[in-house]
N, C-alpha and C positions, 0 to 999 in steps of 0.2 A: 582062462575059463577052464572048468573041469572037463575031462574027456567024456564023461557020461551025461553031460548037460543036454537038455532038449532045447533046441533053438527054434525060434519062429512061432512059438505057441504060448498061450497063457493058461493059467490054471482055470479049469472049468470050461474051457472052450470045447465045443463039440463040432460035429460035422456041419459044414456050411451047405446051404442049398435051399430050394423051394420047400422041401418037406419040413425043414426046421422052422422056417420063417412064415410059412403059410403062402397063400396065393397072392400074387401081385395085383394091385388095383388095375382095372382097365384104363388104358391111356390113349391120348390123342397126340399126334405130332403136328405142331404148328410152326410154319416157316415165317420168319421176319426178314425184311429187306431194308437196309439203311441207304443213305445218300451216297456212300462211298462204294457201292456195289458189293457189299458184304451180305451174305445170306446166312442166317442162323436158324437151325431147327431145334425146337425145344419140346420137351415132353410135359404134358399136363394131364392130370386125372380127368376122366370124362366129365365128372360132376363139378370140376373146378371152373371158376370164372376166368376166362382167358383175357388178359389185358390187350387193349387195342394197340398200344405202343410198348416197345421194349428197348432198353439201351443196348446198343451193339457192344459185345465184349471185346471186339478188336479195336474199334476206334472211339467208342463212347458216344457216338451220335445216335439220335433216336431212330428206331426202325419200326416199320409198320408191316401188317400182313399183306397189304396190296403192293405188289411189285411195280405196278404202273404208276401209282401215286405215292411215292415215298415222301416222308416228312422232310420239311426244310430244316437246315441246320439252325440251332437257336442263335439269336442275335445277342452278342455279348457287348456290353458297354466297355469302352476303354477305361483304364484306371484314371480317376480324377484326383488331383491334389487338393489340399485344403484351399489353396489360392483359387483354383478353378471354381469351387463351390461358392467362395466369397464373391467372385466376379459375376456369378449367376444372380446373386441376390442384390448386388450393389452396382450402380452405374459409376462411370468414371468421375462425374461431378460429385456424387454422394461420397465416394471414397476420398476425394480431395478435401471435401468439407470435414469429414471425420478426422483425417490426418491433421488438418490445420487446427481443429479444436483440441486434439490431443497434444500437439506441440505447444499451443498457447498455454494449456494447463500445466505442462511440464516446465515451461519457461517461467511462469508466474510462481510456481513452487520453488524453483531454483533461486529466483530473486528474493523470495521471502526467507531463504535459508533452510527450508525443509529438506531439500535433497542436496547432499554433498557428494561430489564425484572426486 
């Protein structure tokens, strides 16, 4: 880098501060509390609609403005395999009937010479 280079500024940048940008909008500070005892304080404009719940940035759990009545953790369903979904739709006897029908069809095609293994 050249010895006379100006570092840390860009062309056209001017002084920073309130006078340059104007007056800041009036704000309100809202505190949220999550189930893991984290508290978050956020700034909102006075005229902004404040959300009832906010996701905690520390743990991701929902947080509310009421420290005494914090929201419950969301219930997550465990991962289900394809077989688990099939078992929900079919009983054991239905599954056995379908399997028997498929095997009979396969055996009849094999005897007729349609399928060669």
